[in-house]
C-alpha positions in Angstrom: -63.5 216.3 41.2 -66.3 215.0 39.0 -66.4 211.9 41.4 -67.2 214.1 44.3 -70.2 215.7 42.5 -71.6 212.5 41.3 -71.3 211.1 44.9 -74.4 209.3 46.0 -74.2 210.6 49.5 -74.8 214.1 50.7 -74.2 215.7 54.2 -77.4 214.6 55.7 -76.8 211.0 54.9 -73.1 211.3 56.1 -74.6 212.7 59.4 -77.2 209.9 59.6 -74.4 207.3 59.0 -72.0 208.7 61.3 -74.6 209.1 64.1 -74.4 205.2 64.5 -71.1 205.7 65.8 -72.0 207.9 68.8 -73.6 205.3 71.2 -70.9 202.7 70.1 -68.2 205.2 71.1 -69.7 205.9 74.5 -68.9 202.3 75.3 -65.2 202.3 74.2 -63.6 204.6 76.5 -65.0 203.4 79.8 -63.7 199.9 78.9 -60.3 201.4 79.0 -60.7 204.0 81.9 -63.2 202.4 84.3 -63.4 198.5 83.8 -59.8 198.0 85.0 -60.4 200.2 88.0 -63.9 198.9 88.8 -63.1 195.3 88.5 -60.0 195.7 90.6 -60.8 198.2 93.2 -64.5 197.6 93.6 -64.9 193.7 92.9 -61.5 192.6 94.2 -59.9 191.1 91.0 -56.2 191.7 90.5 -55.2 194.5 88.0 -52.8 192.2 86.3 -55.6 189.7 85.8 -58.1 192.2 84.5 -55.7 193.4 81.9 -54.9 189.8 80.9 -58.4 188.7 80.6 -59.2 191.9 78.5 -56.4 191.0 76.2 -57.4 187.2 76.1 -60.9 188.1 75.1 -59.7 189.3 71.8 -58.3 186.0 70.7 -61.6 184.9 69.3 -61.4 187.9 66.8 -58.8 186.0 64.9 -61.7 183.6 63.7 -64.7 185.8 64.1 -63.6 188.8 62.3 -62.7 187.2 58.9 -65.8 185.2 59.1 -68.1 188.1 59.5 -66.1 190.2 57.0 -66.3 187.4 54.3 -70.0 186.6 55.1 -71.0 190.3 54.8 -69.2 190.5 51.5 -71.0 187.5 50.2 -74.5 188.3 51.6 -77.1 189.5 49.0 -80.5 190.6 50.4 -83.1 193.1 49.6 -81.8 195.1 52.6 -78.1 195.1 51.4 -74.9 193.5 52.5 -74.2 195.3 55.7 -77.4 196.3 57.4 -78.7 192.8 58.3 -75.6 192.0 60.2 -76.0 195.2 62.1 -79.6 194.2 63.2 -78.5 190.8 63.9 -75.7 191.9 66.5 -77.5 194.6 68.1 -79.4 192.4 70.7 -76.0 190.8 71.9 -74.2 193.9 72.0 -76.8 195.6 74.3 -77.1 192.5 76.7 -73.4 191.8 77.0 -72.9 195.6 77.6 -75.2 195.7 80.5 -73.8 192.4 82.0 -70.3 193.8 81.9 -71.0 197.3 83.2 -73.6 196.6 85.9 -72.8 193.1 87.2 -74.4 193.9 90.6 -77.8 194.8 89.0 -80.8 192.5 89.8 -81.1 191.5 86.2 -77.4 190.7 85.8 -77.1 188.7 89.1 -80.3 186.7 88.1 -79.1 186.0 84.8 -75.7 185.0 85.8 -77.2 182.6 88.4 -79.6 181.2 85.8 -76.5 180.3 83.7 -74.8 178.5 86.6 -72.7 181.2 88.0 -72.2 182.3 91.4 -70.0 185.3 92.4 -68.5 187.9 89.9 -65.1 186.2 89.2 -62.5 186.3 86.5 -64.6 184.0 84.5 -67.6 186.5 84.6 -65.4 189.3 83.3 -64.1 187.0 80.6 -67.4 185.8 79.3 -69.2 189.0 79.1 -66.3 191.2 77.8 -65.8 188.4 75.0 -69.5 188.5 74.2 -69.5 192.3 73.9 -66.6 192.2 71.5 -68.3 189.6 69.5 -71.3 192.0 69.4 -69.0 194.7 68.3 -67.7 192.6 65.4 -71.1 191.6 64.1 -72.3 195.2 64.1 -69.3 197.5 63.7 -67.4 195.6 61.0 -70.2 195.6 58.5 -71.0 199.2 59.5 -67.4 200.4 58.8 -67.2 198.4 55.6 -70.5 200.1 54.6 -68.9 203.6 55.3 -65.9 202.7 53.0 -68.2 202.1 50.1 -70.4 205.2 50.4 -68.0 207.2 48.3 -65.2 206.5 45.7 -63.5 209.7 46.1 -60.2 210.3 48.0 -61.1 213.5 49.9 -64.8 212.7 50.4 -63.9 209.3 52.1 -62.1 211.4 54.7 -65.4 213.5 55.1 -67.4 210.1 55.5 -64.9 209.0 58.1 -64.6 212.5 59.6 -68.3 212.7 60.3 -68.3 209.2 61.8 -65.3 209.9 64.0 -66.8 213.4 65.1 -69.8 211.5 66.3 -67.5 209.0 67.8 -65.8 211.8 69.8 -69.3 213.1 70.7 -69.9 209.5 72.1 -66.5 209.7 73.9 -67.3 213.2 75.4 -70.8 211.7 76.5 -69.0 208.9 78.3 -67.1 211.6 80.2 -70.1 214.0 80.8 -72.3 211.3 82.2 -69.9 210.4 85.1 -69.4 214.2 85.7 -73.1 214.8 86.0 -73.5 211.8 88.2 -70.8 213.2 90.5 -71.7 216.9 90.5 -75.4 217.1 90.0 -76.5 213.8 91.7 -73.7 213.5 94.2 -72.9 209.9 92.9 -69.1 209.8 92.0 -67.1 206.7 91.4 -66.5 204.1 88.7 -69.5 202.0 89.6 -71.9 204.8 89.2 -70.1 205.9 86.0 -70.5 202.5 84.4 -74.2 202.3 85.4 -75.0 205.8 83.9 -73.0 205.0 80.7 -75.0 201.5 80.4 -78.4 203.2 80.8 -77.7 205.8 78.2 -76.2 203.3 75.6 -79.0 200.8 76.0 -81.4 203.4 75.0 -79.5 205.3 72.4 -78.0 202.4 70.4 -81.1 201.1 68.6 -82.7 204.5 68.5 -79.6 206.1 66.7 -79.0 203.2 64.4 -82.4 203.0 63.0 -82.3 206.2 60.8 -79.3 205.1 59.1 -80.7 201.8 58.4 -83.9 203.4 56.8 -82.5 206.4 55.0 -78.8 205.8 54.0 -78.7 203.3 51.1 -75.9 200.9 50.4 -74.2 201.3 47.1 -75.0 198.3 44.8 -72.0 196.1 44.0 -71.7 194.8 40.4 -71.1 191.1 40.2 -67.4 190.4 39.2 -66.8 188.4 35.9 -64.9 185.8 37.7 -65.0 184.6 41.3 -62.0 184.7 43.5 -61.8 182.0 46.1 -61.5 183.0 49.6 -58.1 181.5 50.0 -56.7 183.4 46.9 -58.5 186.5 48.1 -56.6 186.2 51.4 -53.3 185.8 49.6 -54.1 189.0 47.6 -54.7 190.8 50.8 -51.5 189.9 52.2 -49.7 190.7 48.9 -51.4 194.3 49.2 -48.2 196.1 50.2 -50.0 199.5 51.2 -52.5 197.6 53.3 -50.0 195.5 55.1 -48.0 198.7 55.9 -51.1 200.5 57.1 -52.2 197.7 59.2 -48.8 197.6 61.0 -49.1 201.3 61.6 -52.5 200.9 63.0 -51.4 198.2 65.5 -48.7 200.5 66.9 -50.9 203.5 67.0 -53.9 201.9 68.6 -51.6 200.2 71.3 -50.1 203.5 72.1 -53.6 205.2 72.5 -54.9 202.3 74.5 -51.9 202.3 77.0 -52.6 206.0 77.6 -56.2 205.6 78.0 -56.1 202.7 80.4 -53.5 204.4 82.8 -54.9 207.8 82.7 -57.2 207.4 85.8 -54.4 206.0 87.9 -52.0 208.7 86.7 -54.1 211.7 87.6 -55.2 210.1 91.0 -51.8 208.7 92.1 -49.1 210.8 90.5 -51.0 214.1 90.1 -53.0 213.7 93.5 -56.4 214.5 91.9 -59.8 213.1 92.9 -62.5 211.6 90.5 -64.2 214.7 89.8 -61.1 216.6 88.8 -60.2 213.6 86.6 -63.5 213.7 84.8 -63.0 217.5 84.0 -59.5 216.8 82.8 -60.5 213.8 80.5 -63.4 215.8 79.1 -61.2 218.7 78.2 -58.6 216.2 76.6 -61.1 214.7 74.4 -62.8 218.1 73.4 -59.5 219.2 72.3 -59.3 216.1 70.1 -62.6 216.7 68.6 -62.2 220.3 67.9 -59.1 219.7 66.0 -60.4 217.2 63.5 -61.4 219.9 61.0 -57.9 221.5 61.2 -56.2 218.0 60.4 -58.7 217.4 57.7 -57.5 220.7 56.1 -53.9 219.9 56.4 -54.6 216.5 55.0 -56.0 218.1 51.7 -52.5 219.9 51.4 -50.1 217.3 52.6 -52.0 214.1 52.0 -53.3 211.7 54.6 -50.2 209.8 55.3 -47.9 212.7 55.9 -50.6 214.3 58.0 -50.6 211.2 60.2 -46.8 211.4 60.4 -47.3 215.1 61.7 -49.8 214.1 64.2 -47.6 211.5 65.6 -44.7 214.0 65.9 -46.9 216.4 67.7 -48.2 213.7 70.1 -44.7 212.4 71.0 -43.3 216.1 71.4 -45.7 216.8 74.3 -45.5 213.2 75.7 -41.9 213.7 76.6 -42.5 216.4 79.3 -45.1 214.5 81.2 -42.9 212.2 83.5 -41.0 215.3 84.7 -44.3 216.8 86.4 -45.7 216.4 89.9 -48.7 217.3 91.8 -47.8 220.9 92.1 -47.8 221.3 88.4 -51.3 220.0 87.6 -52.1 223.2 85.6 -49.1 222.9 83.3 -49.9 219.2 82.9 -53.3 220.2 81.8 -52.2 222.4 79.2 -49.7 220.0 77.9 -52.4 217.2 77.7 -54.6 219.6 75.7 -51.9 220.1 73.2 -51.2 216.3 73.1 -54.8 215.5 72.8 -55.1 217.7 69.7 -53.2 215.1 67.8 -55.5 212.1 68.5 -58.1 212.9 65.9 -55.5 212.7 63.2 -54.6 209.3 64.3 -58.1 208.0 64.3 -60.1 209.2 61.3 -57.4 209.6 58.6 -56.1 205.9 58.8 -59.7 204.8 58.5 -59.9 206.9 55.4 -56.7 205.5 54.1 -58.0 201.8 54.6 -60.9 202.6 52.4 -58.5 203.8 49.7 -56.5 200.5 49.8 -59.6 198.4 49.0 -59.6 200.2 45.5 -56.2 198.5 44.9 -57.8 195.1 45.5 -60.9 195.9 43.4 -58.5 196.9 40.7 -56.6 193.6 40.8 -59.4 191.2 41.2 -62.7 192.9 40.0 -64.3 192.1 43.3 -65.2 194.6 46.2 -64.2 192.8 49.3 -64.4 195.7 51.8 -65.8 193.4 54.4 -62.8 191.1 54.4 -60.2 194.1 54.4 -62.1 195.7 57.5 -62.5 192.5 59.3 -58.6 192.2 59.4 -58.5 196.0 60.1 -61.0 195.6 63.0 -59.2 192.6 64.2 -55.9 194.5 64.3 -57.6 197.4 65.9 -59.3 195.5 68.7 -56.1 193.4 69.2 -53.9 196.6 69.6 -56.4 198.0 72.0 -56.4 194.9 74.1 -52.7 194.4 74.1 -52.2 198.2 75.1 -54.5 197.4 78.1 -52.4 194.3 78.8 -49.1 195.9 78.6 -50.1 199.0 80.6 -51.7 197.2 83.4 -49.3 194.4 83.7 -46.1 196.5 83.5 -47.6 198.9 85.9 -48.0 196.1 88.4 -44.6 194.6 87.7 -43.0 197.9 88.5 -44.9 197.9 91.9 -47.9 200.1 91.2 -51.1 199.1 93.3 -54.2 200.9 92.6 -55.7 200.0 95.9 -52.7 201.3 98.0 -53.0 204.5 99.9 -49.7 205.7 98.6 -47.3 204.2 96.1 -43.5 204.4 96.0 -41.8 207.2 93.9 -40.3 204.5 91.6 -43.7 203.0 91.0 -45.2 206.4 90.2 -42.2 207.3 87.7 -42.9 203.9 85.9 -46.5 204.6 85.8 -45.8 208.1 84.3 -43.6 206.6 81.6 -46.1 203.8 80.8 -48.7 206.5 80.5 -46.8 208.9 78.1 -43.3 208.1 76.8 -43.6 204.5 76.2 -46.8 204.9 74.1 -45.3 207.8 72.2 -42.2 205.5 71.4 -44.7 202.9 70.1 -46.5 205.4 67.8 -43.2 206.5 66.3 -42.7 203.0 64.8 -45.4 204.1 62.4 -43.4 207.1 61.1 -40.9 205.4 58.8 -43.6 203.2 57.3 -46.1 206.1 56.6 -43.5 208.7 55.2 -43.0 207.0 51.9 -46.6 205.5 51.9 -47.2 204.9 48.1 -51.0 205.4 47.9 -51.3 209.0 47.3 -54.4 211.1 46.2 -53.1 211.1 42.6 -52.6 207.3 42.4 -56.2 206.6 44.1 -57.7 208.9 41.5 -56.1 206.9 38.6 -57.1 203.6 40.1 -60.8 204.7 40.4 -60.8 206.0 36.8 -59.4 202.7 35.6 -62.1 200.7 37.7 -65.0 202.9 36.6 -63.7 202.5 32.8 -63.5 198.8 33.2 -66.9 198.5 34.9 -68.3 200.6 32.1 -67.0 198.4 29.5 -68.3 195.2 31.1 -71.7 196.7 31.7 -72.0 197.6 27.9 -70.9 194.2 27.0 -73.8 192.8 29.2 -76.2 195.3 27.6 
């Protein structure tokens, strides 16, 4: 417990650090909820093509994520290792967001024409979503690596990620409230208006809420290792890190499952449940409120069961309620609403606890190599996270199209609706359950992490004494 008392970060700095995640998280959900619907229904691109392009746009992450991760680990500047990258990537993130979300705005049209483009095509979508994801890599990867380094303590890392993900849920809720206000107060419903409102808010908030963290939350100084580990050997050490590999596999299946559900939720509520856009906005807002309110509960559970078994419990809870959804129809929307609130209460455990576990895994690498290469680890983590999200969208949209679902049709067949319901609920739950066996006997417990940190601190103290 001494590590918690000696921690260099208090609640205020945790909050300032976490606040950066709020505008970023406003962006995430509309990409899954509204982009497929907007580009297929409003702009005439095929649903399958939109899903495929979103997945293809993540291919560059295989190169860019490790490069940015290693570069941020190696950077030494008076401003730290992580902050300069966040400042560098912000303009690209803001520009590409606007171009993707508001392609018919005067600014977007003029810029696209200046670049030699004409109409909004598959190429337009591919370019701007790829650049947006690149902006995410440059900003968010160092940001999350920075958070993993703010505390060495097992439970306090959960608090850091808890603050970050709580603000992340605040951003998610804002991405739902904005379309709701536009629809109810200004009488401007629809995905196009939703994306416009989100874009305006994010372009203003992103630099505004990032600045306080950059100014007042310090990066933790990194001691220079006694011997340099080459990049190739470092990558081999990462691959040989058993708990990390196990955790990354779990992350892939969890993110793919969550992404499938998110990308089909609008179509499911509209086509299967027979509800309009305004009702859908209320529904999805309640769903994520349930997720946000339950984060403290999952944190309390994790202090007793450990992080890995708490995630297992969250997966089991999510899967239980997912099983009932394909059995429901339009006349059972109230029951469906309650079931989804219960299901949504598990999402928080599947989001912030794995990120906290990833920070613990870096300690194992530091113990073995003497280096603190959080950026490299979180680059691979981010690559799998984004890849899982993209594959989830790809699988959901293309399988829905394969089984006959047409988002522009006035009425779909019963078989297409049933397939949509299974792809929305049961299939994602089965994917999430793949992680159960990998996590139940997960070896990096609280006790082992405390022993590793104690060993690292003793070793660093001896080296510092030798230098002095």
